[in-house]
Every structure is written in C-alpha cells, then in structure tokens.
N, C-alpha and C positions, 0 to 999 in steps of 0.2 A: 661583567654583568653588574648592574647597579644593585646595591643592597640597601636595607633599611638603615644601616650604619652610615652609608654615604649620604643619604637624605638627611639624617639627623645632624651630621657634620655641616652640611650646607645651610641648614635652617637654624642651627644652634639650639636644638631641643633634644630630649632623650630619645633613644631607640623605642622605648615603650610608648612614648607619645606619638611617634610616627606610626607605629603598629596600630594603636587605637584609632588614629585618624583614618588610616586606610581601610580599617575594618568597621568604620562608622560607629564607634562607641560614643555613648551619650555624654561621657565625662570629658570630652574635648570640645571646645567652643567651635561654633560654625565658622568663624573667621580663621581659626587655626587649621581646621580641616581643609578649608578652601585653599589656603596657602600651601599646605603640605601636599595636597592632591595635585596642585598645579606644578609644584617643583618635581614631584614624582613623574608626572607626564613629560615634563621638559627634559628630565634626565633619562627618560626611556626605561623607567622601572617596570618590571613585570614580576608578580609574585611567584615564588617557587611553588610548583604544583604539589610536590611531596610535602613541603612544610604546611601548605594550606590544608592538605588532606588530613594531616595529623591534628591540626587545630579545629577544623570544621567537621571532621569525620565524613567528609565527602571528597570524591575525586573529580567531580564535575565531568564525568565521562559516562556516556550512554552506550550500552551494547546493542548491536544490531544482529539478530539472527535472520539470515536471508539465504535460503537454499532453494533455487528454482528447480523443480522436478524435470523440466525440459532442458536444463543445463544451458539456458540462454543468459543466465547471470544478469549483469547490469545492462545488457543489450535489450532486455525485456522492457519496452518503453513504459508500460503501465506502472510496473513496480519501481522502475528507475526514477520516474517522476515523483512518485510517492516518497521515495527515500531522499530525493533531492530537496523536496519541501520539508521533510522531517529534519534533515541536516541544517537547512537554513534557519528554521525556527529554533533548533537546539543551539546553534552557534549564536543567534541573537540573544539567547538567554544565558550565554556564558558556558555552554557545555560543548565538549568534543564528542565524537562518536568513534567506536571501535567495532569492527566486524568480528563476530564471535562464531567459532566453529568447533568441530570435534578434533582436538589435537593442536599441537604447536610444533611445527616441523616434524621431526621424527618422534617427538614425545606425544604419546596418546593420552587423552583425557576426555571426559565427558564435556558437553557444552556447558553444563552448570559449573564444572570445575574450572573451565576456561573463564567463565564469568567471574568466579572468585579470584582466579589468578590475575585477571586484569583489574579486579577490584572496581567493577562498574557500579554506578549508583542505581541503574535501572536498565531494563531490556525491552526492546521492541521486537516482536516476532512477526515476520511477514513472509509470505510465499514459501512455505515449507510443508513438510508432512506433519500435520498436527496430531497424527496418531502415533508418532515416533515416541518411544519411552524417554528419549533424550529431551524432547520438548516438555513432557510431563514433569520431568525432574526440575526443569527451570521454573515452570508454572507453579509447582508446589513448593518451591524453595522460599527463601526469605528475601528475595530481591524483587522490588516493584516491577511489574510486567504490564505491558499493553500489547494486545494482539490486533492484527489487521485482518479483516475478513474471516475471523473465526471466533466463536464464543466459548469460553470456559467459564464455569460458575464463579471462579475465584479471581478473575481478572477483568480489567476494563477492556472493552473491545470497540474498535472503530471500524465500521462497516460501510461499504457502498450499499445503497438501497437497491439490491439486486431484484427484489420482488417488484418494486415500483418500476425499475428499468425495463424488465421484460414485459410488464403490463403495458407500458407506454408503446413498446414496439408492436405488441399484438394489436392494440387499438389502432395504431397507425396502419398496419397491414390490412386489417379488416376494413378500415375506412376506405381502402383502395379496392375493395370488393373480393378479397381473397378469403377462401373458406377451407382449402386443403393445405394445411400447414404442417411442415416437417420440422423436427428439432434435433440437432446434433448436439448432445450434451458434452460438457467438459469432463475431465477426470473426476472421479467420485470425491466429493468434498461438500462442506456446508454451503459454499457458494453455488456449486452446481445444483444441489438439491433445492435451494431457494429459487433459482432461476427456473428450474423445471416446474416447481409448484406454481410459480407465477404464470408460466406458460399455460398450464392446465386450467388454472382458475380463471385467467383472463379469457381463454378460449371458451370455457363453459359460459361465462357471462355474456358472450356474443352468440351463444347458441350453437357452437361448433362441436362436432364429434371428431375427436382426435384419433386418427388411425394408429393403433399400437405399433404398426410396422414403420410408421413415420417418426418414431422416437428412438434414437440410436445413442448408445453410450460411446462417446468418443474421447477426445483429449484436448486440453487447452494448448495453444501455441504450437500446433502440430499440423502444418499444411498437408503433409503426405497422407496422414490418416483421414483428414477432412476430405481430401481428393477422393480417396477410396469410398468413403461413405456417401459422398455427393454423387458419384457415378452409380452406386447401388440404388440410390433414391431415384435418380433420373432414368434408370433402366427398369424400374418397377412397373408392374402392370398398370397400376393407378398412380400416376405421377402427382406429386405435390405441386402447387403453384408458387409456393414461397418456402424457402429453407432458412431456418434460424441457425446461424453458425455459432460455434463455441466462442469465438472472439474475432477481432478484426484481422489479426495476423494469419489465422487459419483460412481467411477468405482467399488467400493466394491459391490454396489448393482447390477451393470450391470454384473459383473463377476459371482456373485451368481445366477443371473437369468439364464444366459447361462448354468451354471453347473446344475441347477435344471431341465432344459429342455433337459439335456443330450448332450449339445453342448460344444465344446472345443474352447475357445477364441484363435484366431490366426490360426485356421484351419477351423472350421465350420462357424464361424462368426468373423468378424474383428471389432476392437474398437480402438478409439483414445480418449485421455483425453485432459486436459488443465491445466496449472499452472506449471508443472514440479516439484512438491513437491517430497521430497526424498522418501516418501512412495510409489510413483508410480513405482519405480524401484525394489520394494520388492514384487510386485504382481507376480503371475506366470500364464501366461508369463509376462515379463516386459512390461509395458504399453508404447506405442508410444504416445508422448505428446509434448506440446510446453511449454518450460520453460520460465517463465517470470523473468526478471532481477530484483528481489526484492531488491537486494543490491543497485543497481543504482537508483531505484525508491525512496527508503527511503532517500538516500544521497542527491539526487537532490532536493527532496521536502524540506529537512531541509535547504539546501543552499539558495534556492529561498525564503523561508519564512524569513530567517535571513536577506537576502538582502532587502526584503520589509520593514523590521523593521528598519534596520540601514541606508538604503539609499533610503527612500521613493520617493524622488524627481527625482532620476536617474534610478530607477528600474521600468520597465514596466511590466504589467501583460501579460502572455503568456500561450499558450498550448504547453506542452512539451511531445513528444511521445518517449517512451523508447523501443527499440527493444529487443527481446528475441532470443531463438534458438530452433529449432526442435530437440527433443531427440527421436531417433529411437529405439524402443523396439522390441518385438516379437509378438505384438498383431494384426498386420496387415498381413493377408495372401496374397500371390501373386496369382492372378488369371490369368491362361493361356488362 
C-alpha cells in the first residue's frame, strides 16, 4: 500500500509537505499541491481511514437505521430506492454507509451503542418503529440524525408530502364522478395519519360524506390483510365505488379479492394505490397511484445529514416536504 513516505521519496519533499498538500493546507503552493496530487493518484495512494479519523475527528461513515415492520427489508421497493439514492449522494460526498442494528453477532447492545461502536458521524432513520425507546435513545444522543417520514422536535426530517398526495388522488377520483369512497389505512404512524387527514379534508372540500364503515385500519405492504378488508368492503350492504389502498404492493390482495368476487377492477370497482412503485404499472389494469419522489427524498436526506455533520453551527434543523406526482392508470372507472 502506497504511503506518504513513498510519495515524498518520489517527489523529493518532506512527508509533512505531502500531508499538507493532500489536506489542502494554504501554506503549500498551488503548483506543489497539483504536482503531489498527481503523483499520489498515479501511485494509487488512498488515505488510511483510521489515520484520517484521528486527524479530522470524523470517520466519513454514515449509519443507517432501517427496520421494516413487514420484514421485507431491501425488497421493499419504496425504501430500497430511497436508500439507494441516499447511498449514491453519500458516496459522491466521500462518505461510506453502515447499517446499524441492535447487537453485533451474539453481543447485545442498543442501537445507540452500536452507532458509538461503529463511530458513525451521523445517522439516517427510515422505515422503523419510531416509538421504540431504542430510536429515542439515538435521536436524543449526540450524533447528528435525519429521519425519513417522521418528525421529532430535535431532528431534521425529510418527508414525502403525503397530505398533498392523497388530496391529488381524491380530486382525481371525484373528477371521475365517484362519491362513495373507502379508505384502507396503513399501520398506525405519522404517515398513515397524514394520509387519512388528507383523505377526510379533500373529501369534505368536494362535499362528500365519508361513511365511517368505509374507513378501515389496515397495514402497509400486506396484501393478505388488504385482501380481507377489500372483501369486507365489497360485501357490505352499501358498497363503495372506489377503494383507496394502503400502498401499491397491497394492491395485489385488493385485485385478487375483486377477482374472487367476480368483479373487474376499473369497471365494477375502482381502486387507487400509493407509492408509484414500478410494479403498479404491471398490474392489469394498470393501477392509478401517487408516485413518491424516492430519488429526491434519499438525496436530500444525505445532503442535510452531511451538512449537520460538517457545518453544525450554521445548519438548522427543519422539516422538508418532497412532492410527488399522480400516475393515472386504468383502475378508476368513470361514473356517468
């Protein structure tokens, strides 16, 4: 492995001069810096991460807290895309990422202790139980934190604009003539509450009376439970004309329920999803949904976390809403 001493011997300068040039110190001339940087690149030099950490007090390593309640992990397309965007932005800024959890092999420790063990510079928290005391320990610790789709008073949060998304879907459905709307909610969370509030408020603005029996507490990323509740709605005395599903993945269960009851989605019963995952456009008929901007969510989360790490005194904590877009499929019939 190439060392600073090797570069200094090649260039005929001191190790201290090489170190200053590579760390962009002002007391080394621009010409010397350029020469030494070129030699370092040509020789395949990479700084030792441990040595750099001792010097800069940073590891250039970001922790990722990611625990999907549905146990789908990185196969969960929505969060996988967010994390991929986060990873790309972090790497472009010179940072690595490490997944943080409770424990290390057989050794048990809290998530916060794991963060300290890995010596991460900051943490992103996504797709987890935000009521878990383990999460609160990290949030209230001394490590910079950015959350995704959840707001704590003491952290920066990057959110998909769930209120605007559901509002757009309600307006689209009502524009097709629908008045009897049902809503299968995701598991209890800030995201689910925001979407439900948007559903009620947008419905009220259209002069709709939402039947309480048409609002059901369900679960995200759970086709089986969505199947059960879709059957329940379709067998009710007064049937809805359109069902708002927890997410696109759960639409599998809803579509199967309609099929098993002899109904055709987009003709006999209308449905809309949420997330805009690629899978939704392979359903038949294509699902009308609201696509969340996963690329922007991940990128902005990485940038804000790095700003908190590198410029803590000039970076304030904030809530950032990221807009998405409605994707019109063929799952909503027009009522004349």
